[in-house]
N, C-alpha and C positions, 0 to 999 in steps of 0.2 A: 228584922222585918221592916219592909219599906212602907212608908206612909203614902197616902193618896196624893199628897203634895209632891212627893218625889216622882211618882208616875205622871202626874200632870205636867211637871216641869220637863220631863223626858219627852212626852208627847208634843208639847209646844216646840221644843227644840227640833224634833224630827219634822214637824210641819213647816217650820220656818226655813229649814235647809232645803226642803223640796227634794224631788227625785234627781238623781245624777243624770246628766244628759251627755250623750256622746257627741263628739264633734261631727259635723256633716261636711265632708270634703267636697261634695258636689255643690253645696251652697257656698262654700269658701271659694271654689273655683269660679262660680258665677259672679260673685262679688268682685273677685280679683280681676276677672276678664272685663267687667263692665266699668270698674272704677280705677283700679291700680294700673292697668295696662295703658291708661291715658298718659302716664308719666314713666312707667317702668316696663322695659322689655326683659326677656329672660336673662340676658347678659348682665343685667343689674344685680341679679341674685347670685350669679356665679362668678362675679369679678374677684380677683385675687385680694384686693384691699377692702374686703367687706368688713363692716363694723359690727356685724351680727355674729356672735359666737356662742349663743345659748338660746334655748327656748324662751327664757324670760326676756332676753333682749329682743327677740323676734316679736313677741307679744307687745312689748313697749313700742317698737318701731311701727307695727301695724296700727296701734292706737294713735301714734303721732301722725302717721301718713293719712289716715282716714279723717282726722280732724283738719289737717292741712288741706285736704280736698273738699272741705266744707260738709263732710258727712257726719252723721250722728248715729253710728252703729251701736247696737247693744253689745254687751260683753260676749254673748253667744256668737254674734256675727264676727267679732274680732277674733275669737277663738277659732271659728271655722276658717277664716282666711289664714291665720297663722298656722293652723294645722295643715291646710292645703299647701302653703309655701314650704313648710317643713317636710312634708311627705314628698313634694316634688323636687325641691332644691337642696335644702339644708341637711336633712337627715339627723337632726339632734335626737337623742334618746330621752 
């Protein structure tokens, strides 16, 4: 039998994690087009000597680039841009 403390801890954990959010490719594209394209054209993402070989590397690079551009994107915005780039150019699973 579970105690009230167990149920309370479970409820708090669920509330802290919040609902899962899906990436928004349209928002990712909008951010990319307004910020990223000032430095990068599409051939940047398709070049043969790309240093991006995984989704994790892509997220890290988007984080670094937005900081280099003087932006302060949320984790959701970074995920949206990375998802847009992945869907458009990289095709990581």
